[in-house]
N, C-alpha and C positions, 0 to 999 in steps of 0.2 A: 428327714432332715430338712431341715429350714434353717437358710443362712441368715444370721442375724440382721441382716439388714439387706435389701435387694439395690436400692438405690438412693443416695441420699440427696435428693432433687427437692430441696428445700427454700423457701420465702426467694423467688423471683424479685429485684428490685421493682421490674413494673408492677408486678402483681401486689406487692407490700402498698407501694404508692398510690394504686388503685384502691387497695380496699381501705385507706385511711379514710378514703372519701365516703364509705358506708358505714364505717365502724360506729357513727354515732347515731344511726338509724335503731331505734328501738325495735328488736326483732329477735324471733327466737330461730332463724335462719345462722346458718353457719357462715364464716368467713367466705367460702367459695360460693354459698348461694346467694349473698350479698352483692358479690361481685358479679355474678352471672345477672342478677336482676338488673344490675346499674347498666351493665353493658348491653342488654336487650332493650333498656330505656332509650339509651343514644341510638342504636341501632334504627329503634322504632322512628323517632326524629330524621335521621339521615343514613337511609340504608346504603350509603355508599362509602361511610365513614370506616376505612380499613384500619384504624387505630383501635374502632369499637370491638371488631371482629376479633381482632388480637387479643384484646381484652378479654374478650368472650370465651375464647379458646383456651386461653391461659386459666381461666377461672373453673372452666369446664375439665381440664386436666388436673387442676387441684382436687375438685369435686371428686374426679377419679380416685384420688390418694384419699380422702376423708372416706368414700364408700368401700373401696376395692372394688368398684364396679367398672369394669372397661367399655361398657356402653359410652361412657363420659369421653373416653378417646376418639370414638368414630364421630362424636358431635364437635369434638374439638377440630378433629380434622375438617368437617364440613365448613365449619368456623372459618377455618385459614384458607380453604377454598374462595371463600368468598372474599377475604382478606387480598389475596393473589389479582383476583379478578378485578378489584378495584386498583390495587397498586401494585403491578408483578413484581415480583422478587423482592419487595421490600425487607429489609434488614429484621426488623422485630418479628415479622411473621415467620422469617427463616428460623430465627433464634429457636423460637415455640415450636418449630417444626423438629429441632432437635431435642427438644425435651420431650415430646410426644412418641420420638424413637425409642429414646432411652425408656420412657414408662412400658412401652409394648416390648421392652427388652431387646430391641435390634440393636444390640451394642456394637457391632463391626459397623452398620451402617451411620450410627449415631456419632462413632469418632470419625469417621472419614467427614460427614457434614460438617461436624464442630472444627474440624482441621481447616475446611475451606473458609469458615466464618471468622477464625481465629488471624487468618490470613488478611483479610478483608479488613477487620479491625482488631490491630492486635494487643487493645489495652481494654477488651470487654472481661470483666472481672467474671461475668457468668457461662461465658463460654469455656473458660479455665475452668470452670467447675463442671460443665460438661464433659471434657476432656477427661477430668479426674475419673468422674461416674464411669465413664464408658471404659477407660482403663483400666478401673479396680475391676469390673464385671469380667473384662477378656483377660485379667492377670497381669496386666502390663504394669506392675507396682512402681517400677522408677520411674515411667511416663507419666503415671497418675501422682506420686509425690512431687514431681517436678510442677505439674500442672496447678496442684494444690498451694505448693510456695508461691507460684506468681498469685495465684488471688490475693494471699494476703501480703504479698509485697505492693502490689497496686493500691490495696485498700486494707491496712492494717485492721484485723479485730472483726472484719466482714462477717456476716452472720453465716452466710454460705459457706466461707472457707473455714469458718471455725468446724462447722459440723463434718466436713470433709476431711479436714486435717484431724478430727476424732474418731473417725473413722478408721482411717490410716493408723493410728497410734493403736486401736485395738487391733488391727491386722499384724502389726509388726510386734506384737506382745507387750504392749505399754497400756493395759485398762484404767490404771490409776492418771495417766496423763491424758487418757482419751475420756476420762470423767469429767476431768477438769477444763477440758475443753468444751464439753456439753454443757456444763454450768456455766461456763460463761456466755454460751450461745442461748440459754434459757435467759440468763439475765437482762440478755439483749431484745428480747422477745416480747412486744407490749402484749398486756392482758387481753385486749381485744382479739387476737390472733389466737384464737383457744386451738383450734386443730395443732396447731404449730408448736405450742407449748405442751400440749399432751404428746406428739409425735417426739420431744425431744425430753421430756420426763420418761417416756417408754424406752428410749435408747440407754437413756442413764440407769433404768430399773435393769434392761436386759444386762450392762455391764456389770452391777451389782450381783447379779443371779449367778452370771459367769463365773464370780470370782468367789462364790459361796457365802454372799451377803444376803442370803434370803428374805430377813426379813426387811431390810433394807428396801429393796426391791418390792415386797409385797405392799410398802408402805407408799411406794412412789407411783406404782400402779393403779392405786387406790385415786391417788392424785391425779392421775391422769384421767381415769374414768368421771371423776367428779368435773375435769373442766371440758371433758367433750365424753359425753354419756354414750356408751356402746360402743365405743373406737375399738376398730378391730383388731389392731396392733396391740393395744393394752389387755384385751381378753385372750388372745394367744399367750403373752407373757406372764399373766397371772394364773392361766391354766398350766405352764410350766413351773411355776410356784407352787401350784396345789399339787402337781406330781412330787415336785421335790419333798413336799411335807407328806406325803403320801396320803393326799385326801382326794383320792382318785376318783369320786362321786362328784365331788364339785368341782373337778378338772373337766370330768366330761360335761357337767351341764355348761360351763365356759366354752367349751369348744364346740358344743352343740349351738349354743348363741351365736358364736362365730360365725359357723357355717351355715345358720340360719340367714344371716346377712349377708354371708358373701359365699356362696354355693360354690368355692373354687375345689381343686382337687386337693392341693397342698393342706386345705383345711379339713378336708374329710379323713385324710391320712393322720392329721394329729388327734383328730376325734376317735378313730380306729383304734391308734396306740393308745389312747386314753380308756376306751372300753376294754380293751385288753389287759391294761393294768388293773381294773377295776374289777376283774375277773368275769367280766360280761363276754365270753368268748364266742356263745353264738352271735350275738348281736356286733363284736368286734369282726367276726369273720363276714358277714354279710356288708359291714361297712368297708373292709378291705376289699370286697369284690368289686363293689360300687366304685372305690377308688380308682382301683386298678383301670376299670373300664374307661373313667375318665380320663385318668391320666394317660392312658393310651390314646386316646382321639384327638389329644395336644401335643404328643410326643416328639411330633416331626417341627412344630411351632417354634418360633423364637420365645414367645412367652409360655413356658411350661412347666412341668413338675416332674422332671427327670430327675433330680436328686432324690425325691421322696419315692419315685419309681423304682430307682437303684436299690435303697435299703429296705422297701418293700420286696423286692424279689431275692435280695441276700437275707434278712435277717426273719422274714415272716413266712415268705411263700417258698421258700427253698429251692429257687429257679435261677441256679448261678449263673447259666448258659444267657437267659432273658435280662441278668442284670449286667451282663461282661457287653451285650449287644448296645444296650442304651447306653451305657457308661462312655463307651467308644464314640458313639455319636454324639453326644454331649461335649466329649473331650476334643471332638473334631472342632467344635464351634469356639471353644474358651477354654482357659487354662488357670482361672483363679483358684484359689486355696479348694474350696469348698467342692469345687468340681475335680479336681486333684484328690482331694480326698475318696470321695464317692469311687472314681475311678479305680485308685488304690484297692478299696474294700471289695469289689467285683473281681479284681485281678485275684485278691487273696483268695477269695472263697472258689474261684474256679483253678487254685493250685499254681496259678503264675506268680510264685512269690518274689520272685529276684525282680520284677517288673513292678509289682505292687510296692517293694521295699522304695524303689526309685521314686515313683510317684509321690508316696507319702512323706519321703523325705524333702522333696521338692516342695510341698507344702508347708511343712514346718519350716523349712529354711527361712521363708518369709518372716517369722516368728511368733506367729499366732499360736497363743495359749487357749486351747479348746479341748474341754476334757473328752469328748468324743473322739477327736480327730488323735490325741493322743493315745485315747486306748487303742485306737485301730492300729495306730504306729507299733504300740506294745505288741500287739498279737501276732501282726505281721511279722516282727522281729523275734518273737517266741517261734516260729513255724521256721524261721531261718535259723533257729539254733543260736542266736544270738543273746543269751538270756540276760547278760549286765545289760544292755540298751534296751531290752524290753522291761525290765523292772524299773529302769529310770524313766521310762516314758509312763510306764503305769503308776509309778509313786507319783509324779509330777500329776497325772490327772488325777489320783485320788486326793492329792492335796489342795486342788482347787475347789473342792465340795461343791461341785457345780452339777448340774444334771449330767449324765453318763460315768460321774466318777463312782458310784456306788458299784457300778460293772466293772471299771477299772481294779476296784477292792476286791470284787469277787476272782477276778483272774489272777491278782496277786495271790490270794488265798489257795489258790488252787495249787500252786507250786509247791514243791517238796519243801518240808518244815527246815531243812538246813538253806535251801536257796531263799524262804524269808527271812530267816536268820540273818543270814549274809546282808539282807537288803536294809535290815533294821539297823547294823552297824556303819552303814556307809553314811 
């Protein structure tokens, strides 16, 4: 399972300003690469320029998003060390440090650091953005909403505020509102910011796919890939489109391309699932085995693939005890809706359905309309003998016409004819 988006860390004002100085240069380099080159040129002339090191760190962090290569975070941290060596505790460096914590999924530390910066400079829009990101990932949705509102109050219509507000609208069950805000953000993004435009376009496509508009999602993802060729986020979503279209071999090719570019455990999980759907069971089994090994190697780190590992153990490996062990470990770190969903499902396959129902209902209480999550809720309710609630969840999941909707329909169809008939009358 892969959540819609991990962190909405888009276009810091400092980076956008810095990139404008490079956008006019004729080059095949990405916006982040151009900013890296410019910063390195300044540092070469003045090795004590802490602002140039800050710009370099920021550009390297952005390059990490462009490529999904975490090694750029290490380089960014090294650049920040040199910034602080020249100007101890400088504010911009401290702010970038929070961004890096978010990128490494150290959400609790990021929240604490952003809170300190917020007290230091209470009207910094991007610090409120970091508070939004950290609280979203920890499951503190009221605090996240409050921080996002502050972003828009301080600077109405600002781009990072729009994207964060869009994600919250998705989580709160308003995908159309989320699309509207993302379109506003896209309209505000200059053509020179190719990766940002591709990222926003991909998020709109994700929202379209999640609400059954598969053809529109496909068109948007092709646009994203034309804007930023080989973009790993777009490849993943296009792979999901192909699965929805039952074009499984094409899905395999897309997920393989993505994994080749970014060999992370969660990317391998998507590839293994696609291989399974394509009927390539021997290859799928081998891919799942490699995934498990890679995922277990990082399971205790902040930046992990525990959500996917839980689903592997519950849905593919028939290892319920292992699933629950991982789920409890992740739930101790955070309580976002996706972690609660995985935890509930792990509890369910271990026969702990009362607690499973509590956890899945806590996730759905946020408002999210996710077909997979709703299917889980339906099956958990069925096990608890609450057929009416189960039918409601399963029907809602089915009506989304999204990935996972077909499995919800299959569960509905497995009910007795009388029960199914009652559902149609409601």
